Backbone as XML, in Angstrom:
<?xml version="1.0"?>
<chain id="A" units="angstrom">
  <residue number="1" name="MET">
    <atom name="N" x="-1.952" y="-14.470" z="4.395"/>
    <atom name="CA" x="-2.547" y="-14.632" z="2.932"/>
    <atom name="C" x="-1.553" y="-15.189" z="1.894"/>
  </residue>
  <residue number="2" name="ALA">
    <atom name="N" x="-1.345" y="-15.891" z="1.190"/>
    <atom name="CA" x="-0.597" y="-16.716" z="0.906"/>
    <atom name="C" x="-0.073" y="-15.323" z="-0.352"/>
  </residue>
  <residue number="3" name="GLN">
    <atom name="N" x="1.485" y="-16.091" z="-0.094"/>
    <atom name="CA" x="2.522" y="-14.921" z="-1.388"/>
    <atom name="C" x="3.147" y="-16.491" z="-2.358"/>
  </residue>
  <residue number="4" name="SER">
    <atom name="N" x="3.607" y="-16.240" z="-3.439"/>
    <atom name="CA" x="4.318" y="-17.114" z="-4.240"/>
    <atom name="C" x="6.055" y="-15.935" z="-3.917"/>
  </residue>
  <residue number="5" name="VAL">
    <atom name="N" x="7.106" y="-16.502" z="-4.855"/>
    <atom name="CA" x="8.018" y="-15.988" z="-4.480"/>
    <atom name="C" x="8.276" y="-16.687" z="-6.080"/>
  </residue>
  <residue number="6" name="ASN">
    <atom name="N" x="9.147" y="-15.721" z="-6.507"/>
    <atom name="CA" x="9.551" y="-15.855" z="-7.922"/>
    <atom name="C" x="10.922" y="-15.647" z="-7.845"/>
  </residue>
  <residue number="7" name="GLU">
    <atom name="N" x="11.788" y="-17.219" z="-9.292"/>
    <atom name="CA" x="12.831" y="-16.890" z="-8.774"/>
    <atom name="C" x="14.393" y="-16.346" z="-8.479"/>
  </residue>
  <residue number="8" name="ALA">
    <atom name="N" x="13.709" y="-14.779" z="-8.539"/>
    <atom name="CA" x="14.638" y="-13.982" z="-7.748"/>
    <atom name="C" x="15.013" y="-13.820" z="-6.467"/>
  </residue>
  <residue number="9" name="GLY">
    <atom name="N" x="13.254" y="-14.269" z="-5.839"/>
    <atom name="CA" x="13.169" y="-14.963" z="-4.387"/>
    <atom name="C" x="12.220" y="-12.789" z="-4.035"/>
  </residue>
  <residue number="10" name="ALA">
    <atom name="N" x="11.886" y="-12.474" z="-5.702"/>
    <atom name="CA" x="10.836" y="-12.118" z="-4.655"/>
    <atom name="C" x="9.397" y="-11.620" z="-4.328"/>
  </residue>
  <residue number="11" name="ARG">
    <atom name="N" x="8.419" y="-10.671" z="-4.064"/>
    <atom name="CA" x="7.334" y="-12.158" z="-3.830"/>
    <atom name="C" x="6.719" y="-11.873" z="-5.156"/>
  </residue>
  <residue number="12" name="VAL">
    <atom name="N" x="5.524" y="-12.179" z="-5.226"/>
    <atom name="CA" x="4.286" y="-12.423" z="-6.574"/>
    <atom name="C" x="3.255" y="-12.156" z="-6.273"/>
  </residue>
  <residue number="13" name="LEU">
    <atom name="N" x="3.109" y="-10.938" z="-6.499"/>
    <atom name="CA" x="1.092" y="-10.455" z="-6.106"/>
    <atom name="C" x="0.227" y="-11.283" z="-7.195"/>
  </residue>
  <residue number="14" name="SER">
    <atom name="N" x="-1.029" y="-11.287" z="-6.778"/>
    <atom name="CA" x="-1.942" y="-11.899" z="-7.855"/>
    <atom name="C" x="-2.745" y="-10.523" z="-8.488"/>
  </residue>
  <residue number="15" name="GLU">
    <atom name="N" x="-3.382" y="-10.394" z="-9.430"/>
    <atom name="CA" x="-3.708" y="-8.614" z="-10.014"/>
    <atom name="C" x="-4.790" y="-7.989" z="-8.611"/>
  </residue>
  <residue number="16" name="GLU">
    <atom name="N" x="-5.157" y="-9.497" z="-7.986"/>
    <atom name="CA" x="-6.645" y="-8.635" z="-7.307"/>
    <atom name="C" x="-5.908" y="-7.826" z="-6.080"/>
  </residue>
  <residue number="17" name="GLN">
    <atom name="N" x="-4.232" y="-8.690" z="-5.667"/>
    <atom name="CA" x="-3.459" y="-8.036" z="-5.060"/>
    <atom name="C" x="-3.329" y="-6.879" z="-4.489"/>
  </residue>
  <residue number="18" name="VAL">
    <atom name="N" x="-2.580" y="-6.595" z="-6.293"/>
    <atom name="CA" x="-1.844" y="-5.679" z="-6.745"/>
    <atom name="C" x="-2.915" y="-4.461" z="-6.741"/>
  </residue>
  <residue number="19" name="SER">
    <atom name="N" x="-3.861" y="-4.167" z="-7.019"/>
    <atom name="CA" x="-4.845" y="-4.146" z="-6.625"/>
    <atom name="C" x="-5.265" y="-2.918" z="-5.293"/>
  </residue>
  <residue number="20" name="ARG">
    <atom name="N" x="-5.462" y="-3.862" z="-4.413"/>
    <atom name="CA" x="-5.470" y="-3.694" z="-3.231"/>
    <atom name="C" x="-4.146" y="-2.866" z="-2.145"/>
  </residue>
  <residue number="21" name="VAL">
    <atom name="N" x="-3.420" y="-3.460" z="-3.190"/>
    <atom name="CA" x="-2.076" y="-2.503" z="-2.326"/>
    <atom name="C" x="-1.735" y="-0.939" z="-2.929"/>
  </residue>
  <residue number="22" name="ILE">
    <atom name="N" x="-2.560" y="-0.881" z="-3.937"/>
    <atom name="CA" x="-3.020" y="0.212" z="-4.732"/>
    <atom name="C" x="-3.858" y="0.833" z="-4.106"/>
  </residue>
  <residue number="23" name="GLU">
    <atom name="N" x="-5.164" y="0.646" z="-3.607"/>
    <atom name="CA" x="-5.877" y="1.289" z="-3.217"/>
    <atom name="C" x="-5.277" y="1.584" z="-1.676"/>
  </residue>
  <residue number="24" name="MET">
    <atom name="N" x="-4.947" y="0.890" z="-0.556"/>
    <atom name="CA" x="-4.086" y="0.899" z="0.264"/>
    <atom name="C" x="-3.021" y="1.942" z="0.176"/>
  </residue>
  <residue number="25" name="ALA">
    <atom name="N" x="-2.225" y="1.832" z="-0.401"/>
    <atom name="CA" x="-1.380" y="3.447" z="-0.870"/>
    <atom name="C" x="-1.849" y="4.278" z="-0.728"/>
  </residue>
  <residue number="26" name="TRP">
    <atom name="N" x="-3.291" y="4.136" z="-1.227"/>
    <atom name="CA" x="-3.779" y="5.880" z="-1.749"/>
    <atom name="C" x="-4.318" y="6.145" z="-0.719"/>
  </residue>
  <residue number="27" name="GLU">
    <atom name="N" x="-5.289" y="6.061" z="-0.108"/>
    <atom name="CA" x="-5.792" y="5.505" z="1.046"/>
    <atom name="C" x="-4.404" y="6.485" z="2.004"/>
  </residue>
  <residue number="28" name="ASP">
    <atom name="N" x="-5.437" y="7.894" z="2.843"/>
    <atom name="CA" x="-4.455" y="8.719" z="3.951"/>
    <atom name="C" x="-4.327" y="8.137" z="4.721"/>
  </residue>
  <residue number="29" name="ARG">
    <atom name="N" x="-5.104" y="7.288" z="5.666"/>
    <atom name="CA" x="-4.866" y="6.972" z="7.487"/>
    <atom name="C" x="-4.204" y="5.004" z="7.036"/>
  </residue>
  <residue number="30" name="THR">
    <atom name="N" x="-4.337" y="4.643" z="5.502"/>
    <atom name="CA" x="-3.637" y="3.667" z="5.495"/>
    <atom name="C" x="-1.695" y="3.475" z="6.042"/>
  </residue>
  <residue number="31" name="PRO">
    <atom name="N" x="-1.434" y="3.252" z="6.938"/>
    <atom name="CA" x="0.733" y="3.092" z="7.037"/>
    <atom name="C" x="1.269" y="2.311" z="5.965"/>
  </residue>
  <residue number="32" name="PHE">
    <atom name="N" x="2.043" y="2.443" z="5.873"/>
    <atom name="CA" x="2.846" y="1.740" z="5.442"/>
    <atom name="C" x="3.187" y="0.707" z="6.392"/>
  </residue>
  <residue number="33" name="GLY">
    <atom name="N" x="3.236" y="0.139" z="7.177"/>
    <atom name="CA" x="3.852" y="-0.192" z="7.874"/>
    <atom name="C" x="2.649" y="-1.898" z="8.074"/>
  </residue>
  <residue number="34" name="ALA">
    <atom name="N" x="0.747" y="-1.038" z="7.364"/>
    <atom name="CA" x="0.056" y="-2.073" z="7.502"/>
    <atom name="C" x="-0.026" y="-3.043" z="5.909"/>
  </residue>
  <residue number="35" name="ILE">
    <atom name="N" x="0.531" y="-2.249" z="4.906"/>
    <atom name="CA" x="0.941" y="-2.288" z="3.437"/>
    <atom name="C" x="2.233" y="-3.872" z="3.646"/>
  </residue>
  <residue number="36" name="GLU">
    <atom name="N" x="2.721" y="-2.999" z="4.865"/>
    <atom name="CA" x="3.672" y="-4.454" z="4.995"/>
    <atom name="C" x="3.490" y="-5.793" z="5.346"/>
  </residue>
  <residue number="37" name="HIS">
    <atom name="N" x="2.583" y="-5.522" z="6.857"/>
    <atom name="CA" x="2.249" y="-6.948" z="7.377"/>
    <atom name="C" x="1.111" y="-7.288" z="7.057"/>
  </residue>
  <residue number="38" name="SER">
    <atom name="N" x="0.218" y="-7.269" z="6.318"/>
    <atom name="CA" x="-0.285" y="-7.701" z="5.292"/>
    <atom name="C" x="-0.026" y="-8.172" z="4.110"/>
  </residue>
  <residue number="39" name="TYR">
    <atom name="N" x="0.984" y="-7.476" z="3.393"/>
    <atom name="CA" x="1.598" y="-8.032" z="2.000"/>
    <atom name="C" x="3.333" y="-8.200" z="1.813"/>
  </residue>
  <residue number="40" name="GLY">
    <atom name="N" x="3.943" y="-8.140" z="3.047"/>
    <atom name="CA" x="5.474" y="-7.947" z="2.925"/>
    <atom name="C" x="5.824" y="-7.073" z="2.460"/>
  </residue>
  <residue number="41" name="LEU">
    <atom name="N" x="5.408" y="-5.935" z="2.109"/>
    <atom name="CA" x="5.885" y="-4.778" z="1.227"/>
    <atom name="C" x="6.498" y="-4.120" z="2.050"/>
  </residue>
  <residue number="42" name="ALA">
    <atom name="N" x="7.367" y="-3.823" z="2.336"/>
    <atom name="CA" x="7.873" y="-2.410" z="2.326"/>
    <atom name="C" x="7.570" y="-1.011" z="2.261"/>
  </residue>
  <residue number="43" name="GLU">
    <atom name="N" x="7.746" y="0.291" z="2.531"/>
    <atom name="CA" x="7.813" y="1.254" z="2.128"/>
    <atom name="C" x="8.672" y="1.116" z="-0.151"/>
  </residue>
  <residue number="44" name="PRO">
    <atom name="N" x="10.190" y="0.940" z="0.519"/>
    <atom name="CA" x="10.104" y="0.820" z="-1.048"/>
    <atom name="C" x="9.773" y="0.048" z="-1.908"/>
  </residue>
  <residue number="45" name="ASP">
    <atom name="N" x="9.331" y="-0.914" z="-1.476"/>
    <atom name="CA" x="9.206" y="-1.878" z="-2.406"/>
    <atom name="C" x="7.476" y="-1.379" z="-3.145"/>
  </residue>
  <residue number="46" name="VAL">
    <atom name="N" x="6.353" y="-0.681" z="-2.249"/>
    <atom name="CA" x="5.214" y="-0.045" z="-2.473"/>
    <atom name="C" x="5.997" y="0.542" z="-3.279"/>
  </residue>
  <residue number="47" name="ILE">
    <atom name="N" x="6.927" y="2.033" z="-2.699"/>
    <atom name="CA" x="6.641" y="2.836" z="-4.541"/>
    <atom name="C" x="7.251" y="2.311" z="-5.284"/>
  </residue>
  <residue number="48" name="LYS">
    <atom name="N" x="7.906" y="1.065" z="-5.554"/>
    <atom name="CA" x="8.609" y="0.521" z="-6.639"/>
    <atom name="C" x="7.029" y="0.109" z="-7.328"/>
  </residue>
  <residue number="49" name="LEU">
    <atom name="N" x="6.320" y="-0.416" z="-6.198"/>
    <atom name="CA" x="5.188" y="-0.828" z="-7.148"/>
    <atom name="C" x="3.906" y="-0.012" z="-8.391"/>
  </residue>
  <residue number="50" name="MET">
    <atom name="N" x="3.959" y="1.308" z="-7.318"/>
    <atom name="CA" x="3.098" y="2.149" z="-7.245"/>
    <atom name="C" x="4.278" y="3.333" z="-8.760"/>
  </residue>
  <residue number="51" name="ARG">
    <atom name="N" x="5.043" y="3.502" z="-8.930"/>
    <atom name="CA" x="6.563" y="3.112" z="-9.979"/>
    <atom name="C" x="5.975" y="2.767" z="-11.409"/>
  </residue>
  <residue number="52" name="GLN">
    <atom name="N" x="5.625" y="1.504" z="-11.061"/>
    <atom name="CA" x="5.654" y="0.154" z="-12.152"/>
    <atom name="C" x="4.025" y="0.119" z="-13.186"/>
  </residue>
  <residue number="53" name="GLU">
    <atom name="N" x="2.398" y="0.916" z="-11.617"/>
    <atom name="CA" x="1.974" y="0.185" z="-12.591"/>
    <atom name="C" x="0.888" y="1.612" z="-12.145"/>
  </residue>
  <residue number="54" name="LEU">
    <atom name="N" x="1.059" y="2.934" z="-12.044"/>
    <atom name="CA" x="0.430" y="3.662" z="-12.440"/>
    <atom name="C" x="1.259" y="4.495" z="-13.596"/>
  </residue>
  <residue number="55" name="LYS">
    <atom name="N" x="0.658" y="5.532" z="-14.230"/>
    <atom name="CA" x="0.832" y="5.999" z="-14.957"/>
    <atom name="C" x="1.612" y="7.291" z="-14.680"/>
  </residue>
  <residue number="56" name="PRO">
    <atom name="N" x="2.615" y="8.149" z="-14.762"/>
    <atom name="CA" x="3.897" y="8.852" z="-14.237"/>
    <atom name="C" x="3.355" y="9.701" z="-14.015"/>
  </residue>
  <residue number="57" name="SER">
    <atom name="N" x="2.158" y="10.793" z="-14.568"/>
    <atom name="CA" x="1.401" y="11.631" z="-13.795"/>
    <atom name="C" x="0.909" y="11.365" z="-12.708"/>
  </residue>
  <residue number="58" name="SER">
    <atom name="N" x="-0.034" y="10.180" z="-11.696"/>
    <atom name="CA" x="-0.883" y="9.548" z="-11.698"/>
    <atom name="C" x="1.107" y="9.542" z="-10.867"/>
  </residue>
  <residue number="59" name="PHE">
    <atom name="N" x="1.381" y="8.674" z="-10.446"/>
    <atom name="CA" x="2.964" y="8.125" z="-9.568"/>
    <atom name="C" x="3.687" y="9.329" z="-9.032"/>
  </residue>
  <residue number="60" name="LYS">
    <atom name="N" x="3.267" y="10.880" z="-9.389"/>
    <atom name="CA" x="3.850" y="11.946" z="-9.107"/>
    <atom name="C" x="2.880" y="12.424" z="-8.344"/>
  </residue>
  <residue number="61" name="LEU">
    <atom name="N" x="1.473" y="13.006" z="-8.792"/>
    <atom name="CA" x="0.604" y="13.300" z="-7.491"/>
    <atom name="C" x="0.580" y="12.428" z="-6.079"/>
  </residue>
  <residue number="62" name="TRP">
    <atom name="N" x="1.010" y="11.277" z="-6.696"/>
    <atom name="CA" x="0.841" y="9.938" z="-5.305"/>
    <atom name="C" x="2.737" y="10.529" z="-3.961"/>
  </residue>
  <residue number="63" name="ARG">
    <atom name="N" x="3.462" y="10.464" z="-5.470"/>
    <atom name="CA" x="4.474" y="10.718" z="-4.117"/>
    <atom name="C" x="4.577" y="11.599" z="-3.681"/>
  </residue>
  <residue number="64" name="GLU">
    <atom name="N" x="3.696" y="13.078" z="-4.086"/>
    <atom name="CA" x="3.659" y="14.427" z="-3.308"/>
    <atom name="C" x="2.647" y="14.277" z="-2.396"/>
  </residue>
  <residue number="65" name="ARG">
    <atom name="N" x="1.934" y="13.907" z="-2.389"/>
    <atom name="CA" x="0.529" y="13.145" z="-1.670"/>
    <atom name="C" x="1.022" y="12.763" z="-0.247"/>
  </residue>
  <residue number="66" name="VAL">
    <atom name="N" x="1.910" y="11.812" z="-0.497"/>
    <atom name="CA" x="2.410" y="10.993" z="0.574"/>
    <atom name="C" x="3.888" y="11.316" z="1.471"/>
  </residue>
  <residue number="67" name="THR">
    <atom name="N" x="4.846" y="11.793" z="0.538"/>
    <atom name="CA" x="6.032" y="12.233" z="0.590"/>
    <atom name="C" x="5.712" y="13.134" z="2.775"/>
  </residue>
  <residue number="68" name="ASN">
    <atom name="N" x="5.981" y="12.369" z="3.257"/>
    <atom name="CA" x="6.446" y="13.385" z="4.791"/>
    <atom name="C" x="4.882" y="13.118" z="5.198"/>
  </residue>
  <residue number="69" name="ARG">
    <atom name="N" x="3.710" y="12.800" z="4.653"/>
    <atom name="CA" x="2.354" y="13.119" z="5.569"/>
    <atom name="C" x="2.492" y="11.767" z="6.544"/>
  </residue>
  <residue number="70" name="ALA">
    <atom name="N" x="2.105" y="12.423" z="7.627"/>
    <atom name="CA" x="2.611" y="11.610" z="9.237"/>
    <atom name="C" x="1.494" y="10.540" z="8.667"/>
  </residue>
  <residue number="71" name="THR">
    <atom name="N" x="0.631" y="10.692" z="8.665"/>
    <atom name="CA" x="-0.148" y="9.476" z="8.479"/>
    <atom name="C" x="-0.579" y="8.118" z="7.954"/>
  </residue>
  <residue number="72" name="LYS">
    <atom name="N" x="0.599" y="8.314" z="7.153"/>
    <atom name="CA" x="1.266" y="7.457" z="6.218"/>
    <atom name="C" x="2.319" y="6.848" z="7.009"/>
  </residue>
  <residue number="73" name="HIS">
    <atom name="N" x="3.238" y="7.332" z="7.664"/>
    <atom name="CA" x="4.416" y="6.713" z="8.298"/>
    <atom name="C" x="4.252" y="7.057" z="10.286"/>
  </residue>
  <residue number="74" name="GLN">
    <atom name="N" x="3.624" y="5.662" z="10.348"/>
    <atom name="CA" x="3.306" y="4.834" z="11.801"/>
    <atom name="C" x="4.828" y="6.042" z="12.840"/>
  </residue>
  <residue number="75" name="ALA">
    <atom name="N" x="6.014" y="6.210" z="12.872"/>
    <atom name="CA" x="6.843" y="6.151" z="13.601"/>
    <atom name="C" x="6.057" y="8.328" z="13.757"/>
  </residue>
  <residue number="76" name="LYS">
    <atom name="N" x="5.374" y="8.962" z="12.265"/>
    <atom name="CA" x="5.575" y="10.288" z="12.831"/>
    <atom name="C" x="3.812" y="10.190" z="13.723"/>
  </residue>
  <residue number="77" name="ARG">
    <atom name="N" x="3.446" y="9.650" z="13.389"/>
    <atom name="CA" x="1.804" y="9.627" z="14.042"/>
    <atom name="C" x="1.381" y="10.130" z="15.183"/>
  </residue>
  <residue number="78" name="GLU">
    <atom name="N" x="0.461" y="10.745" z="15.468"/>
    <atom name="CA" x="0.810" y="11.604" z="16.979"/>
    <atom name="C" x="-0.431" y="11.361" z="17.511"/>
  </residue>
  <residue number="79" name="PHE">
    <atom name="N" x="-1.026" y="9.934" z="16.595"/>
    <atom name="CA" x="-2.444" y="9.926" z="17.419"/>
    <atom name="C" x="-2.560" y="8.294" z="17.103"/>
  </residue>
  <residue number="80" name="GLU">
    <atom name="N" x="-3.297" y="8.072" z="17.928"/>
    <atom name="CA" x="-3.420" y="6.219" z="17.327"/>
    <atom name="C" x="-5.209" y="6.575" z="16.686"/>
  </residue>
  <residue number="81" name="VAL">
    <atom name="N" x="-4.720" y="5.391" z="15.836"/>
    <atom name="CA" x="-6.007" y="5.111" z="14.365"/>
    <atom name="C" x="-6.721" y="3.906" z="15.449"/>
  </residue>
  <residue number="82" name="GLY">
    <atom name="N" x="-8.060" y="3.969" z="15.099"/>
    <atom name="CA" x="-8.390" y="2.786" z="15.998"/>
    <atom name="C" x="-8.743" y="2.056" z="14.571"/>
  </residue>
  <residue number="83" name="ARG">
    <atom name="N" x="-9.350" y="0.527" z="14.685"/>
    <atom name="CA" x="-9.165" y="0.004" z="13.112"/>
    <atom name="C" x="-10.961" y="0.485" z="13.484"/>
  </residue>
  <residue number="84" name="ALA">
    <atom name="N" x="-11.231" y="0.903" z="11.213"/>
    <atom name="CA" x="-12.268" y="0.651" z="11.084"/>
    <atom name="C" x="-13.594" y="-0.181" z="10.227"/>
  </residue>
  <residue number="85" name="TYR">
    <atom name="N" x="-14.650" y="-0.129" z="9.897"/>
    <atom name="CA" x="-14.731" y="-1.340" z="8.958"/>
    <atom name="C" x="-15.910" y="-0.619" z="8.732"/>
  </residue>
  <residue number="86" name="CYS">
    <atom name="N" x="-15.695" y="-0.501" z="6.991"/>
    <atom name="CA" x="-16.749" y="-0.592" z="5.818"/>
    <atom name="C" x="-18.077" y="-1.437" z="5.359"/>
  </residue>
  <residue number="87" name="LYS">
    <atom name="N" x="-19.094" y="-1.669" z="5.557"/>
    <atom name="CA" x="-19.224" y="-2.579" z="5.642"/>
    <atom name="C" x="-18.937" y="-3.360" z="3.483"/>
  </residue>
  <residue number="88" name="THR">
    <atom name="N" x="-18.649" y="-1.683" z="2.463"/>
    <atom name="CA" x="-18.479" y="-2.588" z="0.810"/>
    <atom name="C" x="-16.752" y="-3.397" z="1.070"/>
  </residue>
  <residue number="89" name="GLN">
    <atom name="N" x="-16.260" y="-2.371" z="1.934"/>
    <atom name="CA" x="-14.388" y="-2.213" z="1.648"/>
    <atom name="C" x="-14.302" y="-3.402" z="0.719"/>
  </residue>
  <residue number="90" name="TYR">
    <atom name="N" x="-14.719" y="-4.962" z="1.540"/>
    <atom name="CA" x="-13.858" y="-6.260" z="1.178"/>
    <atom name="C" x="-15.334" y="-7.163" z="0.461"/>
  </residue>
  <residue number="91" name="LYS">
    <atom name="N" x="-16.316" y="-6.015" z="-0.415"/>
    <atom name="CA" x="-17.199" y="-7.281" z="-1.223"/>
    <atom name="C" x="-16.337" y="-6.983" z="-2.899"/>
  </residue>
  <residue number="92" name="PRO">
    <atom name="N" x="-17.003" y="-7.855" z="-3.038"/>
    <atom name="CA" x="-16.327" y="-7.345" z="-5.403"/>
    <atom name="C" x="-17.061" y="-6.578" z="-5.463"/>
  </residue>
  <residue number="93" name="ARG">
    <atom name="N" x="-16.424" y="-6.191" z="-6.412"/>
    <atom name="CA" x="-17.198" y="-4.738" z="-7.638"/>
    <atom name="C" x="-17.023" y="-4.796" z="-8.186"/>
  </residue>
</chain>
């Protein structure tokens, strides 16, 4: 996926990409590793992005939800998840 880099060397995501990262971060079965693979954002970067983009109350709920959740951290998963495709997942809304 094409990404630009600003003067500080940080990745710059489009509004559409930011929206998709937020959606992936909220999903229970999407690990942080998948976000890093797709968008180059490690877990601390995703947390930083969520803090910037969400309301404080929404960020707090999200952090409580994903903290120590086995499905969000591949190292903690005790099962192998296959890939599934939802017909509406990548269609513009």
